[in-house]
N, C-alpha and C positions, 0 to 999 in steps of 0.2 A: 475646331474642325476646319476653319478657313485656312489656317496655317498649313494643315495637312494637304489641302487642295493646292495651295501655292507651291509646296515642296514637290508634289507629284507633277504639277504643271511645269515646273522648272526642269525636273528630270526628263520629262517627255520632250521639252523644248531642246534640251542639250542633245538628246538622242536624235531628234529631228535635224538639228544642225549638223551633227556628225554624218547623218544620212546624205547630206548634200555632197560630202566629199568621199564617203565610202559607198560604193555602188551596191553592195549587198544589204545595206541597212536602209529600210524605207523612210522617206522623208515625210510625205504627206500624212500617213496615218499618225505619226508621232506629233506632227503639228496640229492635226485635228484634235487629238487627245489633249494636247497642251491647251488649246483654245477652250475645250470643254472644262478642264480643271480650273483654268483662269476665270472662266465665266462664273463658276461656282465659288471661287475663292477671293477674287480681287477684280473689281471693275476697272481699276487703273491698269493692271497688267493685261487684262483682256483687250482694253482699248489700245494699249501700246502694240500688242501683237497684231491686232487687226489692221492697224494703221502703218505697220512696218512696211517699207517699200518692197522688200524682197520676200520676207516670210509671210506677210499678210496676203500676198498674191496667191500663194499655194492654197490657202484656206478659202479665199474669195472665189477662185476658179472652181474649187470643188463644190462650194455652196451653190454657185450660179449654174454650173454645167453638169453637176453630179458626176464629174469625171476629171481625170488628170489631163492636162493639155497634151496634144500630140507632140509638141516639142519636148515636153518633159519625158514622155514615154520614149521618144527616140533617143534622147540623151541617156536615159537609164539603160536602155538596151545596148547602146553602143559602149557605155562604160563597163557593163557586165561582160560584153564580148572582149574588150581590151583586157579586163582583169583575168578572164579565163585564158586568154592567149598568153599573158605574162606567166600565169601559173604553169601552163604546159611547157613553155620555153624554159622556165627556171627549173622545172622538174627534169627536163631532158639534159640540161647543163649539169645538174647535180648527179644524174645517173651516169653521164659520160665521165665526169671527174671520178666518181666512185669506181667505175669499172676500169678506168685507166690506172688508178692507184692500186687496185687489187691485182691487175696484170703485172705491174712493176714489182709488187710485193712477191708474187709467185715466181717471177723471174729471179729475184734476189734470193729466195729460199732455194730454188733449184740450183743456182750457182754455188751456194754454200754447201749443199748436200753432195754435189758431184765433185769428184776429185779433178784436179786440173790435169791437163794433158802431160805436163812434165812429170807429174807424180806417177802416172801409169808406166812411163818408160824407164823409170829408175830401177 
């Protein structure tokens, strides 16, 4: 059973670490879950996680203040805003390219279907 807790804790830790870089994936809940699984499965891994200079601070801040720090909240919100902005801009670029290519395809089809001016006068 301890091995099962260690595997689940490691999975939660990996997701929490991904959450540091991916703004839509939460970091703190996965790190808290990882700490809980490590507490049940391995004292050594729990101690490592709690004493880690970067990851342990998430858990300690939540335990002491029962909240995520204001700096973490501001970082998360700003990264989500940047992500949404990138999505909007890339969607506009894709829509512009699609509409431009469909216009040029329509022009090419109409040019092929219409006879040329020289053919009319013959």
